[in-house]
VEXDO-813939 format. One record per residue: residue in one letter; residue number from 0; x, y, z of N, C-alpha, C in turn. Coordinates in nm, 3 decimals. Example, Ala and Ser with C-alpha at 12.3 -4.5 7.8 and 13.67 -1.06 7.14 Angstrom:
<nodes>
NODE res   n   neast  nnorth     nup  caeast canorth    caup   ceast  cnorth     cup
NODE   a   0   1.319  -0.569   0.780   1.230  -0.450   0.780   1.320  -0.330   0.780
NODE   s   1   1.285  -0.225   0.708   1.367  -0.106   0.714   1.290   0.003   0.787
</nodes>
This chain:
<nodes>
NODE res   n   neast  nnorth     nup  caeast canorth    caup   ceast  cnorth     cup
NODE   m   0   0.063  -0.186   0.011  -0.006  -0.067  -0.032   0.129   0.169   0.047
NODE   l   1  -0.018   0.255  -0.089   0.088   0.357  -0.074   0.062   0.416   0.037
NODE   g   2   0.205   0.505   0.111   0.192   0.582   0.210   0.135   0.684   0.207
NODE   v   3   0.126   0.817   0.306  -0.006   0.926   0.291   0.073   1.014   0.168
NODE   e   4   0.290   1.001   0.128   0.382   1.117   0.119   0.326   1.084  -0.007
NODE   q   5   0.303   0.941  -0.018   0.330   0.883  -0.178   0.161   0.966  -0.264
NODE   s   6   0.046   0.882  -0.198  -0.086   0.889  -0.198  -0.084   1.135  -0.253
NODE   s   7   0.006   1.162  -0.227   0.010   1.252  -0.179   0.035   1.308  -0.325
NODE   v   8   0.111   1.257  -0.316   0.231   1.330  -0.476   0.087   1.299  -0.607
NODE   l   9   0.091   1.155  -0.575  -0.024   1.064  -0.715  -0.115   1.176  -0.707
NODE   l  10  -0.185   1.212  -0.623  -0.282   1.345  -0.656  -0.249   1.451  -0.677
NODE   m  11  -0.148   1.517  -0.630  -0.083   1.632  -0.740  -0.061   1.616  -0.869
NODE   l  12   0.015   1.483  -0.868   0.044   1.439  -1.039  -0.087   1.471  -1.128
NODE   l  13  -0.193   1.446  -1.087  -0.343   1.367  -1.208  -0.400   1.486  -1.152
NODE   v  14  -0.392   1.622  -1.021  -0.440   1.726  -1.037  -0.432   1.857  -1.106
NODE   a  15  -0.216   1.804  -1.159  -0.199   1.889  -1.241  -0.223   1.871  -1.391
NODE   a  16  -0.194   1.725  -1.413  -0.217   1.625  -1.516  -0.360   1.725  -1.593
NODE   l  17  -0.435   1.710  -1.498  -0.607   1.774  -1.535  -0.622   1.897  -1.588
NODE   g  18  -0.541   1.970  -1.473  -0.530   2.097  -1.521  -0.440   2.157  -1.675
NODE   l  19  -0.352   2.115  -1.702  -0.267   2.082  -1.812  -0.371   2.028  -1.961
NODE   t  20  -0.480   1.960  -1.928  -0.583   1.885  -1.981  -0.662   2.001  -2.069
NODE   f  21  -0.696   2.087  -1.911  -0.807   2.155  -1.917  -0.727   2.254  -2.032
NODE   w  22  -0.669   2.281  -1.999  -0.574   2.407  -2.063  -0.542   2.412  -2.212
NODE   e  23  -0.510   2.317  -2.243  -0.519   2.287  -2.362  -0.604   2.274  -2.408
NODE   t  24  -0.738   2.211  -2.407  -0.796   2.186  -2.456  -0.919   2.309  -2.448
NODE   r  25  -0.860   2.412  -2.414  -0.924   2.524  -2.394  -0.898   2.644  -2.560
NODE   e  26  -0.734   2.601  -2.474  -0.667   2.681  -2.595  -0.658   2.657  -2.758
NODE   q  27  -0.688   2.482  -2.758  -0.756   2.477  -2.903  -0.871   2.498  -2.965
NODE   g  28  -0.951   2.542  -2.833  -1.138   2.567  -2.878  -1.216   2.492  -2.882
NODE   y  29  -1.171   2.369  -2.801  -1.254   2.268  -2.794  -1.407   2.307  -2.716
NODE   e  30  -1.514   2.256  -2.805  -1.617   2.271  -2.697  -1.611   2.188  -2.611
NODE   l  31  -1.670   2.211  -2.476  -1.663   2.156  -2.340  -1.738   2.024  -2.335
NODE   k  32  -1.834   1.963  -2.454  -1.853   1.798  -2.454  -1.711   1.781  -2.481
NODE   v  33  -1.622   1.757  -2.564  -1.456   1.783  -2.593  -1.350   1.761  -2.441
NODE   t  34  -1.381   1.860  -2.444  -1.294   1.933  -2.289  -1.303   1.774  -2.200
NODE   i  35  -1.471   1.766  -2.171  -1.499   1.678  -2.025  -1.442   1.592  -2.079
NODE   w  36  -1.514   1.543  -2.209  -1.410   1.363  -2.281  -1.308   1.334  -2.200
NODE   w  37  -1.232   1.434  -2.278  -1.077   1.446  -2.225  -1.016   1.457  -2.108
NODE   l  38  -1.102   1.542  -2.057  -1.087   1.513  -1.874  -1.103   1.386  -1.801
NODE   s  39  -1.259   1.313  -1.863  -1.227   1.230  -1.812  -1.118   1.117  -1.819
NODE   a  40  -1.068   1.101  -1.934  -0.989   1.030  -1.984  -0.915   1.057  -1.916
NODE   v  41  -0.772   1.193  -1.925  -0.753   1.155  -1.893  -0.744   1.091  -1.662
NODE   a  42  -0.794   1.167  -1.600  -0.882   1.124  -1.502  -0.889   0.981  -1.477
NODE   m  43  -0.908   0.917  -1.580  -0.887   0.788  -1.582  -0.764   0.656  -1.628
NODE   g  44  -0.653   0.727  -1.721  -0.535   0.605  -1.778  -0.447   0.772  -1.746
NODE   h  45  -0.493   0.906  -1.634  -0.348   0.952  -1.612  -0.270   0.996  -1.714
NODE   v  46  -0.127   0.948  -1.708  -0.021   1.001  -1.832  -0.058   0.983  -1.941
NODE   p  47  -0.055   0.843  -1.931  -0.073   0.792  -2.080  -0.164   0.818  -2.223
NODE   a  48  -0.271   0.892  -2.083  -0.412   0.935  -2.245  -0.334   1.143  -2.258
NODE   y  49  -0.269   1.130  -2.075  -0.248   1.338  -2.135  -0.129   1.288  -2.274
NODE   i  50  -0.086   1.207  -2.264   0.030   1.212  -2.409  -0.093   1.157  -2.539
NODE   a  51  -0.127   1.080  -2.500  -0.268   1.058  -2.663  -0.297   1.215  -2.639
NODE   l  52  -0.349   1.234  -2.572  -0.449   1.421  -2.571  -0.308   1.540  -2.686
NODE   r  53  -0.183   1.500  -2.624  -0.071   1.624  -2.691  -0.059   1.521  -2.883
NODE   g  54  -0.028   1.438  -2.838  -0.059   1.348  -2.996  -0.143   1.379  -3.075
NODE   w  55  -0.242   1.389  -3.027  -0.409   1.408  -3.127  -0.409   1.592  -3.184
NODE   v  56  -0.349   1.665  -3.052  -0.365   1.809  -3.115  -0.242   1.851  -3.171
NODE   a  57  -0.111   1.759  -3.190  -0.019   1.783  -3.240  -0.047   1.793  -3.381
NODE   w  58  -0.097   1.619  -3.418  -0.191   1.572  -3.543  -0.258   1.678  -3.567
NODE   q  59  -0.359   1.748  -3.543  -0.457   1.807  -3.571  -0.376   1.946  -3.671
NODE   k  60  -0.264   2.038  -3.571  -0.220   2.117  -3.611  -0.141   2.026  -3.692
NODE   r  61  -0.061   1.970  -3.755  -0.007   1.917  -3.884  -0.136   1.909  -3.965
NODE   s  62  -0.221   1.850  -3.956  -0.324   1.810  -4.092  -0.380   2.002  -4.073
NODE   a  63  -0.373   2.103  -4.062  -0.470   2.194  -4.055  -0.332   2.281  -4.149
NODE   r  64  -0.243   2.219  -4.149  -0.097   2.329  -4.289  -0.143   2.305  -4.415
</nodes>
């Protein structure tokens, strides 16, 4: 089991990932439904889901050129 210190660090990392996800989706101009979808994906998948979001945004930017 994790101690209180490790749990606190993991919780802070999750909150940071959710904050970055919210920031990125709003910056990209996604509608609220898409923002909530990405937030729930990151909440469930944490780092891999955030990396997927960054990949999706990069792919969309590259496709828009």
